[in-house]
N, C-alpha and C positions, 0 to 999 in steps of 0.2 A: 503493501500499500503506501503510495508516495507521502512524504510528509508537505505539508502545508501549512503556510504560514513564515514568517521572518527567524531564522533561528541566530540569534546574537552570539552566543556562543561561539558560532564559527567563525565571525569577524573580528570576535574581541580584540587580537592581536593587531587588525587593522586598525580597529577605533584607537588604540590606545599608541600607536606611532604615530596616526594623525594627529591625537590630540598634545604628543612629545614633538612633533616637528612644527605643531602651530607654534608651543611656546616656546621652542628654539627661535623660531623666527621673530615671531612677536620682541622677544627677548634684543633679537641684531636690529630690530627696526627700531626698539628705542633706543638700544644705544648709537644709532645712525641720529637717530632725530635730537639728541640731546646732544650729541657731536658739533649738527649743524648749527642748531640754533643756539649752543654756549658760542660758537665761531663767529655767527651773524652777530649778537650782542657785543662781544669783546673789539669786531672789527669797527663794530657804530663807536663803541668808546674810543677807540683808536682813531676814525677819523673825525668824528670832534676834535681829539684833542692834539688833532696835527693841524687839523683847522685852525683851533686860536694858536698852536705856537707858530702856524705861517703866518698868519696876520700880523703877528706880535713881533718874530723876528726876520721876517720878508715884507715888508711892508707895500715897497714895491709893485712883487709882485702882485700883493693884495688887489692892489688898485687894477689890478688889469683884469679884474672880473666885471669893473663897471664898465670897460667897453661894451660897446653894442652888438658884440659878436654874442656874447655873453644873454641870456634872458635876465629879467629884473624877476626880483624876490616876488613870489605869490605861489598861484596853482601847482606848480609843479619841484615845489619845496620836498615835499613826501617823497621824491625820488632818490632823494642825497638817503632817506631813512631805511628807503628798502632796498638799494644798492648792495649795503654788507650781505644782502640774506638772501639775494639772489647772486652774488659773488660767490658766499657759503654754499649753496646747496649745487655750482658748479665744480668749484674746488673739493667739496665732499664727494662727490660723485667720481675725480680724479684720482683721488684718494685710497677709494675703495676698488678701482679700477686696477690702479697698479702700486701699492703701497708695497706689496712683496718687491720689489725692484727696487726700491729705497733703502740704504743697506747704510748699519750703523748709530747711533746714539739718535737721539729727537732732535735735537740742536742741528745737526747735520742733515738730518731726514729731511726738517721741517726747510734745512739753507738749498739744500738740493730742491724742491716742490716749488719756493718761492723762486731760484730761477729758470725754473723750469717756465712756470706760468712769464717770469716775464721773457723769457725770450722768448715763449712761441704766442701767446697771448696780448701782452703789454707790448713791445717792442712795435710790431707792426702796427697795430694799429694807433698807438703815436707817433708813429713817422708818419701815417698819412692825416693825420692831424694838425702836425705841423707843420705839412707842407701844402695844404688846404685850407687852413683858418689862421686868422693873424693873431697867433701865439706869439709868445717868446720862447726861446729856448729854455732858458731857465723854469720856466711854468711845466714846461712839457717834462723838462728833469723832476722836477717834485714832483709829478703825477706819477714816474717812475718807481720812484723811489716810494711814495706811499703807496704803489702797488703793490709793490716789494714786500713791507713791511707788514700790510693787510694779507697778504699770502701766507709769510713766515709766521703768523701768530695762529691764524685758521692751518698751518698746517701740526704746529705746537699742541693745539690742542687734538685736532684728529690721531698725531702718536701717543699722547696722554691716554683720551680717552676709548682709542678703538685702536691699538695698534694691527 
């Protein structure tokens, strides 16, 4: 006589395996999310700090922001505050994909990530920006340094929280 109904005992191992796999993946996602969010907050604070340091120590470069090339303060200010989180998302993806390539201590790995980001992403776009928009070489260099510092800080957080 054929058995009717659903036999839970036969698939109990599958259910347990699925639950364990789900929990492990959920814990990984929590670590990824926490690392991403922490990096975003730290990069936002670094950005604000470097902005005020730049205004104080390099007032001539800060005056360039009053050029007609740049938008006036107003409705797009929120993009400054969102940028670190978008960058943290991209750097976190890069970190998850290539972290096995970077060997050594935390500072060495963070330096390598920052340099790769600087050479692959920052240098080409800043070269294009410098050649197409009326900004000084000094301003372009400060943007490059700003980007390197942000990537370095994010990589330190990723290396500590999710090696």
